N, CA, C and O atoms as a printed pandas DataFrame, in Angstrom:
     atom_number atom_name residue_name chain_id  residue_number  x_coord  y_coord  z_coord
0              1         N          MET        A               1  178.456  152.121  131.693
1              2        CA          MET        A               1  178.200  151.737  133.068
2              3         C          MET        A               1  178.494  152.945  133.941
3              4         O          MET        A               1  179.482  153.651  133.739
4              5         N          HIS        A               2  177.623  153.173  134.912
5              6        CA          HIS        A               2  177.781  154.272  135.853
6              7         C          HIS        A               2  177.789  153.734  137.277
7              8         O          HIS        A               2  177.126  152.744  137.584
8              9         N          THR        A               3  178.531  154.383  138.119
9             10        CA          THR        A               3  178.577  154.003  139.524
10            11         C          THR        A               3  178.178  155.215  140.355
11            12         O          THR        A               3  178.684  156.316  140.138
12            13         N          ILE        A               4  177.279  155.012  141.297
13            14        CA          ILE        A               4  176.914  156.078  142.227
14            15         C          ILE        A               4  177.010  155.532  143.642
15            16         O          ILE        A               4  176.815  154.339  143.876
16            17         N          GLU        A               5  177.309  156.405  144.565
17            18        CA          GLU        A               5  177.373  156.011  145.966
18            19         C          GLU        A               5  176.154  156.584  146.674
19            20         O          GLU        A               5  175.833  157.764  146.531
20            21         N          LEU        A               6  175.486  155.739  147.434
21            22        CA          LEU        A               6  174.298  156.152  148.168
22            23         C          LEU        A               6  174.449  155.824  149.640
23            24         O          LEU        A               6  175.028  154.802  150.009
24            25         N          THR        A               7  173.924  156.698  150.469
25            26        CA          THR        A               7  173.847  156.379  151.895
26            27         C          THR        A               7  172.714  155.368  152.069
27            28         O          THR        A               7  171.941  155.139  151.139
28            29         N          GLU        A               8  172.613  154.773  153.232
29            30        CA          GLU        A               8  171.528  153.819  153.496
30            31         C          GLU        A               8  170.166  154.491  153.315
31            32         O          GLU        A               8  169.243  153.893  152.761
32            33         N          GLU        A               9  170.046  155.730  153.781
33            34        CA          GLU        A               9  168.780  156.453  153.649
34            35         C          GLU        A               9  168.455  156.726  152.184
35            36         O          GLU        A               9  167.303  156.587  151.775
36            37         N          GLU        A              10  169.441  157.109  151.397
37            38        CA          GLU        A              10  169.226  157.348  149.974
38            39         C          GLU        A              10  168.831  156.059  149.257
39            40         O          GLU        A              10  167.983  156.076  148.365
40            41         N          LEU        A              11  169.444  154.948  149.645
41            42        CA          LEU        A              11  169.103  153.659  149.046
42            43         C          LEU        A              11  167.665  153.279  149.372
43            44         O          LEU        A              11  166.938  152.789  148.507
44            45         N          ARG        A              12  167.255  153.502  150.605
45            46        CA          ARG        A              12  165.864  153.237  150.988
46            47         C          ARG        A              12  164.911  154.098  150.165
47            48         O          ARG        A              12  163.856  153.631  149.735
48            49         N          LEU        A              13  165.284  155.348  149.949
49            50        CA          LEU        A              13  164.455  156.257  149.167
50            51         C          LEU        A              13  164.348  155.794  147.715
51            52         O          LEU        A              13  163.264  155.834  147.134
52            53         N          VAL        A              14  165.451  155.360  147.129
53            54        CA          VAL        A              14  165.438  154.866  145.744
54            55         C          VAL        A              14  164.548  153.631  145.640
55            56         O          VAL        A              14  163.751  153.521  144.708
56            57         N          HIS        A              15  164.676  152.706  146.584
57            58        CA          HIS        A              15  163.817  151.513  146.588
58            59         C          HIS        A              15  162.347  151.912  146.662
59            60         O          HIS        A              15  161.529  151.422  145.884
60            61         N          ALA        A              16  162.015  152.794  147.589
61            62        CA          ALA        A              16  160.629  153.219  147.761
62            63         C          ALA        A              16  160.102  153.914  146.506
63            64         O          ALA        A              16  158.965  153.681  146.096
64            65         N          ALA        A              17  160.922  154.759  145.904
65            66        CA          ALA        A              17  160.507  155.480  144.700
66            67         C          ALA        A              17  160.262  154.517  143.541
67            68         O          ALA        A              17  159.273  154.651  142.820
68            69         N          LEU        A              18  161.151  153.553  143.363
69            70        CA          LEU        A              18  160.980  152.593  142.269
70            71         C          LEU        A              18  159.756  151.710  142.494
71            72         O          LEU        A              18  159.025  151.413  141.549
72            73         N          ARG        A              19  159.532  151.298  143.716
73            74        CA          ARG        A              19  158.347  150.474  144.013
74            75         C          ARG        A              19  157.067  151.280  143.771
75            76         O          ARG        A              19  156.096  150.751  143.229
76            77         N          SER        A              20  157.060  152.542  144.166
77            78        CA          SER        A              20  155.912  153.407  143.933
78            79         C          SER        A              20  155.676  153.599  142.435
79            80         O          SER        A              20  154.543  153.533  141.960
80            81         N          TYR        A              21  156.757  153.837  141.704
81            82        CA          TYR        A              21  156.697  153.990  140.258
82            83         C          TYR        A              21  156.155  152.715  139.619
83            84         O          TYR        A              21  155.332  152.776  138.706
84            85         N          LEU        A              22  156.610  151.576  140.091
85            86        CA          LEU        A              22  156.173  150.279  139.583
86            87         C          LEU        A              22  154.669  150.105  139.780
87            88         O          LEU        A              22  153.988  149.576  138.901
88            89         N          ASP        A              23  154.154  150.538  140.905
89            90        CA          ASP        A              23  152.726  150.399  141.214
90            91         C          ASP        A              23  151.835  151.245  140.303
91            92         O          ASP        A              23  150.639  150.975  140.193
92            93         N          ASP        A              24  152.396  152.258  139.654
93            94        CA          ASP        A              24  151.609  153.152  138.807
94            95         C          ASP        A              24  151.342  152.598  137.412
95            96         O          ASP        A              24  150.543  153.170  136.670
96            97         N          PHE        A              25  151.988  151.505  137.041
97            98        CA          PHE        A              25  151.833  150.984  135.687
98            99         C          PHE        A              25  150.862  149.822  135.661
99           100         O          PHE        A              25  150.732  149.071  136.627
100          101         N          GLY        A              26  150.177  149.692  134.519
101          102        CA          GLY        A              26  149.237  148.599  134.329
102          103         C          GLY        A              26  149.816  147.519  133.439
103          104         O          GLY        A              26  151.025  147.449  133.217
104          105         N          HIS        A              27  148.936  146.689  132.941
105          106        CA          HIS        A              27  149.363  145.551  132.123
106          107         C          HIS        A              27  149.836  145.970  130.740
107          108         O          HIS        A              27  150.570  145.222  130.095
108          109         N          GLU        A              28  149.437  147.140  130.268
109          110        CA          GLU        A              28  149.827  147.577  128.929
110          111         C          GLU        A              28  151.302  147.947  128.847
111          112         O          GLU        A              28  151.873  147.986  127.757
112          113         N          GLU        A              29  151.911  148.214  129.970
113          114        CA          GLU        A              29  153.311  148.647  129.991
114          115         C          GLU        A              29  154.236  147.530  130.479
115          116         O          GLU        A              29  155.091  147.763  131.333
116          117         N          ALA        A              30  154.071  146.339  129.949
117          118        CA          ALA        A              30  154.847  145.186  130.412
118          119         C          ALA        A              30  156.346  145.414  130.269
119          120         O          ALA        A              30  157.120  144.966  131.115
120          121         N          ASP        A              31  156.767  146.105  129.209
121          122        CA          ASP        A              31  158.190  146.359  129.012
122          123         C          ASP        A              31  158.740  147.278  130.100
123          124         O          ASP        A              31  159.867  147.092  130.558
124          125         N          VAL        A              32  157.956  148.260  130.512
125          126        CA          VAL        A              32  158.380  149.167  131.578
126          127         C          VAL        A              32  158.437  148.415  132.902
127          128         O          VAL        A              32  159.373  148.595  133.680
128          129         N          LEU        A              33  157.449  147.582  133.158
129          130        CA          LEU        A              33  157.436  146.782  134.391
130          131         C          LEU        A              33  158.674  145.899  134.483
131          132         O          LEU        A              33  159.300  145.815  135.540
132          133         N          ARG        A              34  159.028  145.240  133.385
133          134        CA          ARG        A              34  160.217  144.378  133.375
134          135         C          ARG        A              34  161.481  145.184  133.643
135          136         O          ARG        A              34  162.350  144.742  134.395
136          137         N          ALA        A              35  161.589  146.361  133.035
137          138        CA          ALA        A              35  162.778  147.196  133.212
138          139         C          ALA        A              35  162.905  147.676  134.655
139          140         O          ALA        A              35  164.004  147.683  135.210
140          141         N          ILE        A              36  161.796  148.075  135.262
141          142        CA          ILE        A              36  161.831  148.535  136.653
142          143         C          ILE        A              36  162.189  147.382  137.589
143          144         O          ILE        A              36  163.005  147.548  138.496
144          145         N          LYS        A              37  161.585  146.222  137.372
145          146        CA          LYS        A              37  161.889  145.057  138.210
146          147         C          LYS        A              37  163.360  144.659  138.070
147          148         O          LYS        A              37  163.991  144.280  139.056
148          149         N          ALA        A              38  163.906  144.741  136.866
149          150        CA          ALA        A              38  165.321  144.409  136.663
150          151         C          ALA        A              38  166.215  145.401  137.394
151          152         O          ALA        A              38  167.234  145.017  137.968
152          153         N          LEU        A              39  165.839  146.662  137.375
153          154        CA          LEU        A              39  166.618  147.682  138.078
154          155         C          LEU        A              39  166.566  147.472  139.584
155          156         O          LEU        A              39  167.591  147.571  140.260
156          157         N          ILE        A              40  165.390  147.186  140.111
157          158        CA          ILE        A              40  165.253  146.913  141.548
158          159         C          ILE        A              40  166.109  145.712  141.940
159          160         O          ILE        A              40  166.736  145.709  142.999
160          161         N          ALA        A              41  166.132  144.699  141.088
161          162        CA          ALA        A              41  166.914  143.488  141.380
162          163         C          ALA        A              41  168.420  143.783  141.459
163          164         O          ALA        A              41  169.150  143.088  142.166
164          165         N          LYS        A              42  168.879  144.795  140.746
165          166        CA          LYS        A              42  170.303  145.144  140.765
166          167         C          LYS        A              42  170.720  145.868  142.038
167          168         O          LYS        A              42  171.894  145.860  142.408
168          169         N          LEU        A              43  169.757  146.493  142.706
169          170        CA          LEU        A              43  170.088  147.292  143.886
170          171         C          LEU        A              43  170.313  146.393  145.107
171          172         O          LEU        A              43  169.614  145.396  145.284
172          173         N          PRO        A              44  171.269  146.744  145.931
173          174        CA          PRO        A              44  171.434  146.001  147.176
174          175         C          PRO        A              44  170.257  146.292  148.111
175          176         O          PRO        A              44  169.614  147.336  147.996
176          177         N          ARG        A              45  169.988  145.406  148.998
177          178        CA          ARG        A              45  168.922  145.612  149.980
178          179         C          ARG        A              45  169.350  146.684  150.961
179          180         O          ARG        A              45  170.469  146.664  151.473
180          181         N          PRO        A              46  168.437  147.632  151.222
181          182        CA          PRO        A              46  168.798  148.680  152.213
182          183         C          PRO        A              46  168.835  148.125  153.628
183          184         O          PRO        A              46  169.118  148.862  154.573
């Protein structure tokens, strides 16, 4: 387990980057989509 501290701006950037990354995958990468969605769910709302 790792802990990192982010400013509000950094958190917004991480959310935006993950959402953008998520949009780049198609149906063939269902495992990647699930992993990204699970990671986004762990992050607090900016």
